[in-house]
C-alpha positions in Angstrom: 40.9 85.2 17.0 42.4 88.0 19.1 46.1 88.4 19.1 48.7 90.7 20.6 52.5 91.3 20.6 54.5 91.6 23.8 58.1 92.5 24.2 59.9 89.5 25.6 62.1 90.9 28.3 63.9 87.6 28.9 64.9 87.2 25.2 66.1 89.4 22.4 62.8 89.7 20.6 59.0 89.7 21.0 56.3 87.1 21.5 53.0 86.6 19.9 49.9 85.8 22.0 46.8 84.2 20.6 43.6 84.1 22.8 40.6 81.9 22.7 37.6 83.3 20.7 35.9 84.8 23.8 39.1 85.5 25.7 40.4 88.8 26.9 44.0 90.0 27.4 44.1 87.6 30.4 46.2 84.8 31.7 45.2 82.1 29.2 46.7 82.1 25.7 49.0 80.5 23.2 52.5 82.0 23.3 54.9 82.0 20.4 58.2 83.2 21.8 60.2 82.7 18.5 59.5 82.0 14.9 61.2 78.7 15.0 64.1 76.8 16.6 66.9 75.2 14.6 68.7 72.2 15.9 72.0 70.9 14.7 72.7 67.1 14.9 76.4 67.9 14.4 76.7 70.0 17.5 73.6 68.9 19.3 72.8 72.6 20.0 69.5 74.4 19.2 69.0 78.1 18.6 66.0 80.3 18.2 65.1 82.5 15.2 63.6 85.3 17.4 60.6 87.5 16.4 62.1 90.9 15.5 59.1 92.6 14.0 55.3 92.1 13.8 53.1 94.2 11.5 49.3 94.0 11.0 48.0 93.2 7.6 44.5 93.3 6.1 43.7 89.8 7.1 46.2 89.0 9.9 49.8 90.0 10.5 53.3 89.5 9.3 56.1 88.4 11.6 59.8 88.5 10.7 63.0 87.5 12.3 66.6 86.4 11.9 69.5 84.6 13.5 73.0 84.1 12.4 72.0 81.3 10.1 68.4 81.9 9.1 66.2 84.7 7.8 62.5 84.1 8.4 59.3 85.8 7.1 55.9 84.5 8.2 52.5 85.5 6.9 49.7 84.8 9.4 46.3 84.8 7.6 43.2 84.8 9.8 40.6 82.2 9.1 37.0 83.2 10.2 34.3 80.9 11.4 34.3 77.7 13.5 37.5 75.8 13.1 39.3 79.0 12.3 42.5 80.4 13.6 45.6 81.3 11.5 47.1 79.8 8.4 50.8 80.4 8.5 53.3 80.5 5.6 57.0 80.7 6.4 59.6 81.7 3.9 63.0 80.6 5.3 66.4 81.4 3.9 69.6 79.6 5.0 72.5 82.1 5.3 75.3 79.7 6.2 78.4 79.5 3.9 78.5 75.7 3.8 76.0 72.9 3.6 74.7 71.9 7.0 72.0 69.6 8.5 69.3 71.2 10.7 66.0 70.2 12.1 63.4 72.9 12.6 60.8 73.2 15.3 57.8 75.5 15.5 56.7 75.7 19.1 54.1 77.4 21.2 53.4 77.4 24.9 49.9 77.1 26.5 49.8 79.6 29.3 47.1 79.4 31.9 45.8 77.4 34.9 45.4 73.6 35.0 47.4 70.5 34.0 47.3 69.7 30.3 45.3 67.1 28.3 46.5 66.0 24.9 45.2 64.6 21.7 47.0 63.6 18.5 44.2 62.1 16.4 44.5 58.4 16.2 47.8 58.2 18.1 47.5 59.8 21.6 44.6 60.6 23.9 45.0 62.3 27.3 47.5 60.3 29.4 47.0 57.6 26.7 47.7 54.6 29.0 46.8 54.1 32.6 49.5 52.9 35.0 47.5 49.7 35.6 47.2 49.0 31.9 48.6 45.6 31.0 49.8 46.5 27.5 52.9 48.7 27.0 52.8 51.7 24.7 53.5 55.4 25.1 52.2 57.0 28.2 52.2 60.7 29.4 53.0 61.5 33.0 53.1 65.1 34.2 55.8 64.1 36.7 58.1 62.4 34.1 58.9 58.7 34.1 61.1 56.1 32.6 61.3 56.4 28.8 62.6 52.7 28.6 59.1 51.9 29.9 57.5 54.3 27.5 56.6 56.8 30.2 57.5 60.5 29.8 56.3 64.1 30.3 57.1 64.8 26.6 56.6 63.0 23.3 57.5 63.6 19.7 56.1 61.5 16.9 56.2 61.1 13.1 53.2 62.8 11.4 52.1 59.6 9.7 51.1 58.1 13.1 48.3 60.7 13.2 44.9 60.4 11.4 45.2 64.2 11.1 48.7 65.5 11.7 47.7 67.8 14.5 48.5 68.1 18.2 45.8 69.5 20.5 46.3 70.7 24.1 43.8 71.7 26.7 44.2 73.4 30.1 41.6 75.0 32.4 41.0 78.0 30.1 41.4 77.0 26.4 42.2 74.5 23.7 45.0 75.0 21.3 46.4 73.1 18.3 49.1 73.1 15.6 48.7 71.2 12.4 50.7 70.6 9.2 50.7 68.3 6.3 52.3 64.8 6.6 55.2 66.0 4.5 56.9 69.3 3.5 59.9 70.3 1.4 62.0 69.0 4.3 60.4 65.5 4.2 58.2 63.6 6.6 57.0 66.0 9.4 56.4 65.4 13.1 54.6 66.8 16.1 54.8 66.7 19.8 54.1 68.1 23.3 55.5 68.6 26.7 53.8 69.3 30.0 55.3 69.5 33.5 55.8 71.9 36.4 57.9 74.1 34.2 55.2 74.7 31.6 53.1 73.3 28.7 54.0 73.4 25.0 53.2 71.8 21.7 55.2 71.8 18.5 55.7 70.8 14.9 59.0 69.3 13.6 60.4 69.7 10.1 61.5 66.9 9.5 60.2 64.6 12.2 61.7 63.6 15.5 60.6 60.6 17.6 61.5 61.1 21.3 62.2 60.2 24.0 62.0 56.7 22.4 60.4 55.2 19.3 57.3 53.1 19.6 57.6 50.2 17.2 54.7 48.1 18.4 56.3 45.9 21.1 57.1 46.1 24.8 60.6 47.3 24.1 60.9 50.7 22.3 63.5 51.6 19.8 65.9 54.4 20.4 65.0 58.0 19.6 64.9 58.9 15.9 66.0 62.5 15.2 65.9 63.5 11.6 67.5 66.6 10.0 67.5 68.3 6.6 70.6 69.3 4.6 70.5 73.1 3.8 72.6 74.5 0.9 74.0 78.0 1.1 71.4 80.5 0.0 68.6 78.0 -0.1 65.1 79.1 0.5 62.3 76.8 1.6 58.6 77.4 2.3 56.8 75.7 5.2 53.1 75.9 6.1 51.1 75.1 9.2 47.9 76.0 10.9 47.2 77.4 14.4 43.9 76.8 16.2 42.6 78.3 19.5 39.2 77.5 21.1 37.4 77.3 24.4 38.4 74.7 26.9 35.5 72.3 26.1 36.6 68.6 25.6 34.8 68.6 22.2 36.6 71.7 21.0 38.7 69.7 18.5 35.7 69.0 16.3 35.3 72.3 14.4 39.0 72.3 13.5 39.0 68.6 12.5 36.0 69.2 10.3 37.6 72.2 8.6 40.8 70.2 7.9 38.7 67.3 6.5 37.1 69.6 4.0 40.5 71.0 3.0 42.0 67.5 2.6 38.9 66.2 0.8 39.6 68.6 -2.0 43.1 67.3 -2.7 43.2 63.7 -1.5 41.0 61.6 -3.7 39.4 58.2 -3.2 40.2 55.1 -5.3 37.6 52.3 -4.8 38.4 49.4 -7.0 34.8 48.2 -7.3 31.2 48.9 -6.3 29.2 47.5 -3.4 27.6 44.6 -5.3 31.0 43.3 -6.6 32.5 43.8 -3.1 29.8 41.7 -1.5 30.1 39.0 -4.2 33.8 38.7 -3.7 33.8 38.8 0.1 31.0 36.2 0.3 33.1 33.9 -1.9 36.3 34.7 0.2 34.6 34.1 3.5 33.1 30.8 2.5 36.1 29.5 0.5 39.0 30.4 2.7 37.6 30.9 6.2 34.7 28.5 6.6 35.6 25.0 7.8 32.5 22.7 7.9 34.2 19.9 9.9 34.0 22.2 13.0 31.5 24.7 11.8 34.0 27.5 12.2 35.1 30.7 10.5 38.9 30.4 10.9 40.2 33.7 12.1 43.0 33.8 9.5 43.8 32.4 6.2 47.3 32.8 4.7 47.7 34.5 1.4 50.5 32.1 0.5 48.7 28.7 0.4 51.9 26.8 -0.4 53.6 28.4 2.7 50.6 27.4 4.8 50.9 23.8 3.7 54.7 23.9 4.5 54.1 25.1 8.0 51.4 22.6 8.8 48.5 25.1 8.4 49.8 27.6 10.9 49.0 30.4 8.6 45.4 29.5 8.9 44.4 30.0 12.6 42.0 27.2 13.6 40.3 29.4 16.1 37.0 31.3 16.2 35.9 34.0 18.5 32.1 34.2 18.8 32.3 38.0 18.0 34.9 40.6 17.3 37.6 38.8 15.2 35.3 36.1 13.9 32.0 34.4 14.6 28.4 35.6 14.7 28.6 39.0 12.8 30.2 37.5 9.7 28.2 34.3 9.8 25.1 36.5 9.8 26.5 38.5 6.8 27.2 35.3 4.9 23.7 33.9 5.7 22.0 37.1 4.7 23.9 37.2 1.4 23.1 33.5 0.7 19.4 34.0 1.3 19.2 37.1 -0.9 21.1 35.4 -3.7 19.8 31.9 -3.5 23.2 30.3 -2.6 22.4 27.4 -0.4 26.0 26.7 0.4 26.4 30.1 1.9 23.2 29.7 3.9 24.2 26.4 5.3 27.6 27.7 6.3 26.1 30.8 8.0 23.6 28.7 9.9 26.3 26.1 10.8 28.5 28.8 12.4 25.6 30.4 14.2 24.6 26.9 15.5 28.2 26.5 16.8 28.1 29.9 18.5 24.7 29.1 20.1 26.1 25.8 21.5 29.0 27.6 23.4 27.3 28.7 26.6 29.7 29.0 29.6 28.7 28.0 33.1 27.9 31.7 33.9 25.2 31.8 31.2 27.1 33.9 28.6 28.8 32.8 25.4 32.2 31.5 25.7 34.6 33.9 23.9 36.3 31.5 21.5 36.7 28.0 20.2 40.3 26.7 19.7 41.2 23.5 17.9 42.4 20.9 20.4 41.0 22.8 23.4 37.4 23.5 22.6 35.6 26.5 24.2 37.9 29.1 25.9 37.6 32.5 27.5 39.6 34.4 24.8 42.6 36.7 24.9 42.0 38.3 28.3 44.2 39.3 31.3 43.1 36.1 33.1 42.1 32.7 31.7 38.9 32.7 33.6 37.7 36.1 32.4 35.2 36.7 29.6 35.2 40.2 28.1 31.9 42.1 27.9 32.3 43.5 24.4 33.1 40.2 22.7 30.1 38.6 24.3 27.8 41.6 23.7 28.7 41.8 20.0 28.1 38.1 19.5 24.7 38.5 21.2 23.8 41.5 19.1 24.5 39.8 15.8 22.9 36.5 16.9 19.8 38.6 17.6 20.0 40.2 14.2 20.5 36.8 12.5 17.5 35.5 14.4 15.3 38.5 13.4 16.4 38.1 9.8 15.6 34.4 9.7 12.2 35.0 11.3 11.5 37.6 8.5 12.3 34.8 6.0 10.0 32.3 7.7 12.7 30.3 9.5 13.0 29.6 13.2 16.0 28.6 15.3 15.0 27.7 18.9 18.6 27.1 20.0 19.6 30.5 18.9 16.7 32.0 20.8 17.7 30.1 24.0 21.3 31.2 23.7 20.5 34.9 23.0 18.1 35.1 25.9 20.6 33.5 28.3 23.1 36.2 27.4 20.6 39.1 27.6 19.3 38.0 31.0 22.8 37.7 32.3 23.6 41.3 31.3 20.4 42.6 32.8 20.7 40.8 36.1 24.4 41.6 36.5 24.1 45.3 35.7 25.1 47.6 38.6 22.6 50.0 40.0 24.2 52.9 38.2 23.9 51.2 34.8 27.4 49.8 34.5 27.6 46.3 33.0 31.2 45.8 33.9 34.0 44.8 31.5 35.2 41.3 32.5 33.1 38.4 33.9 34.2 35.2 35.6 33.3 32.4 33.2 32.1 30.0 36.0 30.7 32.1 38.8 29.4 35.0 36.6 30.9 37.6 39.0 31.9 40.9 37.5 35.7 40.9 37.9 36.4 44.4 36.6 34.1 47.3 36.4 36.5 49.9 34.9 36.1 50.9 31.2 33.4 50.9 28.6 33.8 47.3 27.6 30.1 46.7 28.4 28.8 49.6 26.3 27.6 47.4 23.4 25.2 45.6 25.7 23.0 48.6 25.1 22.6 47.8 21.4 22.2 44.0 22.1 19.5 44.6 24.8 17.5 47.1 22.6 17.4 44.7 19.7 16.6 41.9 22.1 13.7 43.9 23.5 12.3 44.3 20.0 12.9 40.6 19.1 11.5 39.1 22.3 9.1 41.7 23.5 10.8 42.1 26.9 10.5 45.7 28.1 13.0 45.0 30.9 15.8 44.7 28.3 15.1 48.2 27.0 15.0 49.6 30.5 18.4 48.2 31.3 19.7 49.7 28.1 18.5 53.2 28.9 20.0 53.0 32.4 23.3 52.0 30.8 23.0 54.9 28.4 23.0 57.2 31.3 26.0 55.6 32.8 28.3 55.3 29.8 27.6 58.8 28.6 30.4 60.0 30.9 33.0 58.3 28.6 31.5 60.0 25.6 31.4 63.4 27.2 35.0 63.0 28.5 36.1 62.2 24.9 37.9 59.1 26.3 36.1 55.8 25.6 38.2 52.8 26.4 38.1 49.0 27.0 36.5 47.5 23.9 39.0 45.0 22.4 40.2 42.0 24.4 43.8 42.3 23.4 44.4 46.0 24.4 43.3 46.1 28.0 41.6 49.4 29.0 42.9 51.3 26.0 41.1 54.1 24.0 40.4 52.6 20.6 38.4 53.3 17.5 36.4 50.2 18.3 35.1 52.0 21.5 33.8 54.7 19.3 32.0 52.3 17.0 30.3 50.7 20.0 29.2 54.1 21.3 27.8 55.1 17.9 25.8 51.9 17.5 24.4 52.0 21.1 23.4 55.7 21.2 21.8 55.6 17.7 19.7 52.6 18.8 18.8 54.4 22.1 17.6 57.4 20.1 15.5 55.1 17.9 14.0 53.5 21.0 12.4 56.6 22.5 13.5 59.6 20.4 15.2 61.4 23.3 17.3 64.1 21.8 20.0 63.5 24.4 20.8 60.1 22.9 21.1 61.7 19.4 23.5 64.3 20.8 25.6 61.6 22.4 25.6 59.5 19.2 26.8 62.6 17.3 29.5 63.3 19.8 30.7 59.7 19.7 30.8 59.8 15.9 32.9 63.0 16.1 35.4 61.3 18.4 35.4 58.3 16.0 36.5 60.6 13.2 39.6 61.4 15.2 40.8 57.9 14.3 39.8 58.3 10.6 42.5 59.5 8.2 41.6 62.8 6.4 44.4 62.4 3.9 46.3 60.0 1.7 49.6 58.9 3.1 52.8 59.2 1.0 54.1 55.7 1.0 57.8 54.8 0.0 58.2 54.4 -3.7 58.8 50.6 -3.9 56.3 49.5 -1.3 53.3 47.5 -2.3 50.8 50.1 -1.1 52.6 52.8 -3.3 52.7 50.5 -6.3 48.9 49.8 -6.0 48.1 53.5 -5.4 46.5 52.7 -2.0 44.5 55.8 -0.7 44.4 56.0 3.0 41.7 58.7 3.3 38.9 57.0 5.1 40.9 54.3 6.9 40.9 54.1 10.7 43.8 53.8 13.0 43.0 50.8 15.2 44.3 52.5 18.4 47.1 54.3 20.0 48.5 50.9 20.9 47.8 49.1 17.7 49.0 51.6 15.1 47.9 50.2 11.8 45.0 51.0 9.5 41.9 48.7 9.7 38.3 48.5 8.5 36.4 47.7 11.7 34.5 51.0 11.3 32.3 49.1 8.8 30.6 47.5 11.7 28.6 50.7 12.3 27.9 51.8 8.7 24.1 51.4 9.0 24.0 53.4 12.3 26.2 56.1 10.8 24.0 56.4 7.8 20.9 56.6 9.9 22.7 59.2 12.1 23.2 61.3 8.9 19.5 61.0 8.2 18.5 62.0 11.7 20.9 65.0 12.0 21.0 66.1 8.4 24.8 66.5 8.9 26.5 65.6 5.6 29.8 65.3 7.4 28.7 61.9 8.7 27.6 60.7 5.2 30.8 61.9 3.6 33.1 60.3 6.1 31.2 57.1 6.1 31.5 57.0 2.3 35.2 57.5 2.7 35.5 54.6 5.0 33.6 52.3 2.7 35.5 53.5 -0.4 38.8 53.0 1.3 38.0 49.3 1.9 36.7 48.8 -1.6 40.4 48.7 -2.3 42.5 45.5 -1.7 39.7 42.9 -2.0 41.4 40.3 -4.1 39.6 40.3 -7.5 41.1 37.0 -8.7 43.7 34.5 -7.5 47.1 36.2 -7.5 45.8 39.8 -7.0 48.4 41.5 -4.7 49.6 37.9 -4.0 46.3 36.9 -2.4 43.5 34.6 -3.5 40.1 35.7 -4.7 38.0 37.3 -2.0 40.8 37.6 0.6 41.2 40.8 2.6 44.1 41.7 4.9 43.7 42.9 8.5 46.5 45.5 8.5 47.8 48.3 6.3 51.0 49.7 7.8 50.9 53.5 7.9 54.0 54.2 9.9 57.1 52.5 11.5 55.0 50.3 13.8 55.0 46.5 13.6 56.2 46.6 10.0 57.7 49.2 7.7 55.4 51.8 6.3 53.8 50.7 3.0 53.6 47.0 3.8 50.5 44.9 4.3 49.9 41.9 6.5 49.7 38.8 4.2 46.9 37.1 6.1 43.2 37.3 5.3 41.1 37.8 8.4 37.5 36.6 8.7 36.4 39.8 10.4 37.9 42.0 7.6 36.3 39.9 4.9 33.0 39.7 6.8 32.7 43.3 7.6 33.0 44.3 4.0 30.3 41.8 3.2 28.1 43.1 6.0 28.6 46.8 5.3 28.3 46.4 1.5 24.8 44.8 1.9 23.7 47.4 4.5 25.0 50.3 2.4 23.1 49.3 -0.8 20.0 51.0 0.6 21.9 54.3 0.5 23.7 53.7 -2.8 22.4 56.8 -4.5 23.6 59.1 -1.7 27.0 57.3 -1.3 27.7 57.3 -5.1 30.2 54.4 -4.8 29.1 52.5 -7.9 
């Protein structure tokens, strides 16, 4: 990486400029105008530690500086190859004559043309929330906004919100990033950005600051949270961070993320509690015992850990609802059916068939599945912006796994005509309502069948459903529709901004969008071996990894997750809106493992192994294990101060969380030697 030093005429010091790999001494660069800034909560004032001297070294340069209160010495070590930049080590000495609290900020500006784009992996993507989005959470607006409505031209966050504690910024000429570990000698770190008419900058905070408000998961934010560290006279601390500069391509984050993963992989170990076979055995038991209700042929979406509490609140801990896909329904019934067949357990087989029969019976007037069945109401449209809307992803996922169940049963010599009828009704709806450009739309009117909203990638998973339907039913038109859709939805993948998958987070970029893209483009590649599909599948997988934790969080000492030594490496942040760790990435385990085979890229194998290993933790091994019952699995592990305190766990078992472990464990057994999880 090329660098230069310029005398800063507007300040008492110099500035360091870092250029993109192919850049010249032009108008696009990262600018460090000071070594750091020190902020005092007592006075509210901030002061720079200016750059006084910069000297080249054999592998980079050394920058030193001082202020009235701090003496700073930084070593900038160049890192060669893709994902490189500079590793920076700061030695900082406090010169004050009395103890005092300070917060430190390492900041750089991005100089050059174009309005900025942002990414904090797992926590913030581009503007992060559209103005029309119906769910409130932090939004970036170049022109500013109302922080009370979580709209601002700047944001600072705790590092533990990020799957990798890095902040990326793009303009028209380059991509830049700063990255540090979750914690330092000064405590939990932070990171942030600002972009407006006055300029663009990114920063790291030691310790963290959350500004202009704190997102705690609801519509009303908490006040700003500005932490500081108490320095003692003469105290010296060491801080480390990394600087990255690359070309302006949207995918430019990937080499740096891969490098950081390899570094974290060396020092953040995995801790699976069991192997694949044991996990499948326990989750099959848990899904059948706690979630299956034969009286209505349902997989209840939740089952309370505390069964006595559940009885005392009239069963409200057990949610007597079932979505046909997504948070319950067909995918997990299929997994239970397959496990039952393979292990000669007729009870599991009957339960799986019963639930799939139920799903097949729920055809709405428009010809698609209803989204959910609710006790006392029957079939409903689900958790959508309007009560008459059905969401494309929920329906497509149900169709995909109904098709897989049908193909599996046919291979075992069993037929299910009602399943066939239901699946064909859905596939034909998708094909006939597809727009000429390939878009399937995101929301459908449950009665008329009209596409009510075309925005987003909620319909992307129809690609996978149609391709498997084409194979199952021999209808070439289904495959043709899928390929047309592949051409349409690739714009979301190439833009590194896929959004619209879950019902409950309207038009939001989520990890689930990435899973759907991986599944669909891997299947497209398998359908005709077009290398473009494989490239798109790989790109979607790389974006998916921005939601996947590269490191193990440091949980507070007395929390449940700390006491059980929970390792977060491999867990996925659900979304920028739903900030908690979840296991939904297990849904695309078979496609990810096949992607590894097709590309030969071990990164996909390793990160898929991490995800599986992470969720071989916290499967209840016996009644009473972490206060749950045998075979139960929670939906949420709390990684930051969102919804619940960091280190807590939701005390509800979710059918999709149990079912996805059961599904992925069975699928992964074919790759057991490569995964090395037993």
